[in-house]
C-alpha positions in Angstrom: -0.1 -0.4 0.0 1.3 3.8 -0.7 0.9 6.2 1.3 0.9 10.0 0.8 1.5 12.5 2.6 -1.8 14.2 4.8 -1.4 18.1 4.6 -4.9 18.8 5.1 -5.7 21.6 8.3 -6.6 18.7 10.6 -4.8 15.7 9.3 -1.6 14.5 11.4 0.5 11.9 9.8 0.0 9.9 6.8 -2.9 8.4 4.8 -3.3 6.0 2.4 -3.4 6.7 -1.4 -6.8 4.0 -1.9 -9.7 4.8 -1.0 -11.3 1.9 0.5 -14.6 2.2 0.0 -17.5 5.6 0.7 -17.0 5.7 4.6 -13.6 5.7 4.5 -12.7 8.9 6.4 -9.6 9.8 5.6 -10.9 11.2 2.7 -13.7 13.7 2.0 -16.7 13.5 0.0 -15.1 15.8 -2.9 -11.7 12.8 -3.3 -14.4 10.3 -3.4 -16.5 12.1 -6.4 -13.1 12.9 -8.2 -12.3 9.3 -8.3 -16.0 8.0 -8.6 -17.4 10.4 -11.0 -17.7 8.5 -14.0 -19.7 5.4 -12.4 -22.4 8.2 -11.4 -22.5 9.6 -14.3 -23.4 6.5 -15.9 -25.8 5.8 -12.8 -27.4 8.4 -14.3 -27.4 8.3 -17.5 -28.2 4.6 -18.0 -31.4 4.9 -16.5 -32.8 7.8 -18.5 -32.1 6.4 -21.9 -33.7 3.4 -20.7 -36.4 5.0 -19.5 -37.0 7.3 -22.6 -36.8 4.0 -25.0 -39.1 2.1 -22.9 -41.8 5.6 -23.1 -41.2 5.6 -27.1 -42.3 2.1 -27.1 -45.3 2.2 -25.4 -46.3 5.7 -27.2 -45.8 3.6 -30.5 -47.9 0.9 -29.2 -51.9 1.0 -30.7 -53.8 1.5 -27.2 -57.4 0.6 -28.0 -59.9 -0.1 -25.7 
């Protein structure tokens, strides 16, 4: 495991350079977003695309009573 110097205001010593999950308290939310922004984009974009496609398919159906 590679260690880097923690230069934050309240930080003392060193912190690991790799994040070990969302609840790793050695990192801020900004660090987490910086490392995982692609995952967030995918989690937002894929459902939107699927909803739009399903809506288009629904609207093309012949709905008769």
